[in-house]
N, C-alpha and C positions, 0 to 999 in steps of 0.2 A: 565330258568327263567330270566337270565340276558339279553338274546337276546330279550325276550318279553318286558322286562322293558325298554330297549333302544327303542324298537318300539313304546311303549306307550309314552315315552317322545318325540320322533320325531313326532308322530301323534298329540300330544298336541301342539307342536310348529306350525305345519301346520294348525291345527284347529284354533288357536288363531290368526294366521297371516291373512289367507284369506278364509278359507272354513267355510261355515255355518253349516256343519254337525258335529255331535259329534262322531268323530272317536275313541276316547278313550272308549266311551260307547260301540261302535260296537265291538271293539277288546276284551273288557272284557266280554261282553255277549257271544261272540263266543267262547272264551276260557273256560268260565264257563260251557257252554253247551257241549264242547268237552272233557274237562278234569275236573274231580272232585278232587280238590287238595286244601290244606289249603294255598298254595302260592297264590291262586287267591285273597285272602283277602289282602295280602301284596301288590300284584300288584295293586289292586283297590285303596288302600290307597296312594301308591306312585303316581299312575297316577292321582288321585284326587288332591293331593298336587301340582303336576306339572301344572295341568289344572287350579287350583285356582290361582297360582302365575302368570300364563301367561294370563289369562282372566280377572284378577283383580276383582274377585268376593270375597265374604267372604271366609276366609281361610279354614274354616271347612266345608263349604257347599258341595263341590264336593267330598272330601274324604268320608264323611258320606253317601251321596247319592250313590256313587259307591260301597261302602262296602255293603250297604243294597241291592243294585241291584244284586251284586254277590251272596249274601245269598238267594235272591228271585229266582235267576236263578238256584242255586243249589237245591232249593226245587222243581222247575219245572222239573229239570232233574231227580229227584227221582220218579216222577209220572210214573205209568206203561203205558207209551206210546211208540210207536216206533218212533224214531226220523228220519222221512223222511223229505224232504225239506219243505213240507207243514206245518208240526208241528213246525219245526224250525222257519219258517216265522211267524206263528201265535204267538208262544211264544216271538219272537222278537218284534212283534207289541205290545203285552201286556206290555212288559218291557219298550220299548221306549216311549210308551204313558204314562206309570206310571211316568217315569222320566220327561217327558214333563209337565205333570200336576203338579208334585212337583215343577218344575222350575217356572211354572206360578203362583203358590201360594206363594212361599217363596222369589223368587228374581225378580218377575214381568217380567218374560221372556215371550215374545209373542209366541204363538203356531203357527208354520208354518207347515201346513199339508204336503206340498210337501217335505220339508226337513226331516220330521220324517218318511215319507213313504220311502224315499231313504235310510235312516238309517236302516229301518226294512228289506228292500230288500238286503242291503249290508251284513247283518248278515249271510245270507245263504252261499254265497261264502267264506266269511271269516271263517265261521265254518269249512268248508271242507278244507281250507288251513291250519288252526290251527290243525285240526285233523291229516292231512297228515304230518305236521311238527312234531307233538308230537309222532306219530307212527314211524317215520323214523329216526329222528335226536336226540331225547331225550333219554338218557340212563336211564333205570329203575333200581331202587335200588335192586330189587329182582333177577335180572339176574347176574349169577356168571359164570365165565370162568371155564370150566372143563378141567383138564389135565390128 
């Protein structure tokens, strides 16, 4: 979780400096689809705070939107669907466009179709990277060493 939090803060710096893509959203949606964990909400809140500070939007906007996005992604994950790349892409489109519409309503952010399409496409490889990272490098609490 600490490594992912560092990655979220780094991506919020990159996003606020020069990239028009919402990398924090991409990372959080991919992790929420890959791992069902309560830490996703903490990560969403911390990433939202970092993003709010760095992009100079209202302080509570991004944490609230990202926490609700993580909850929505958790509900999508519980649907009885096989998560092949097409379903991950379609759920990514739904979530990215919901965040884009929310941004256009509340903070008067313009909807740029190409940027949101790239964010939706980025969710698929990031999902597989996060899943590989979680399977190989994160220690589960239920695994005990037998002697």
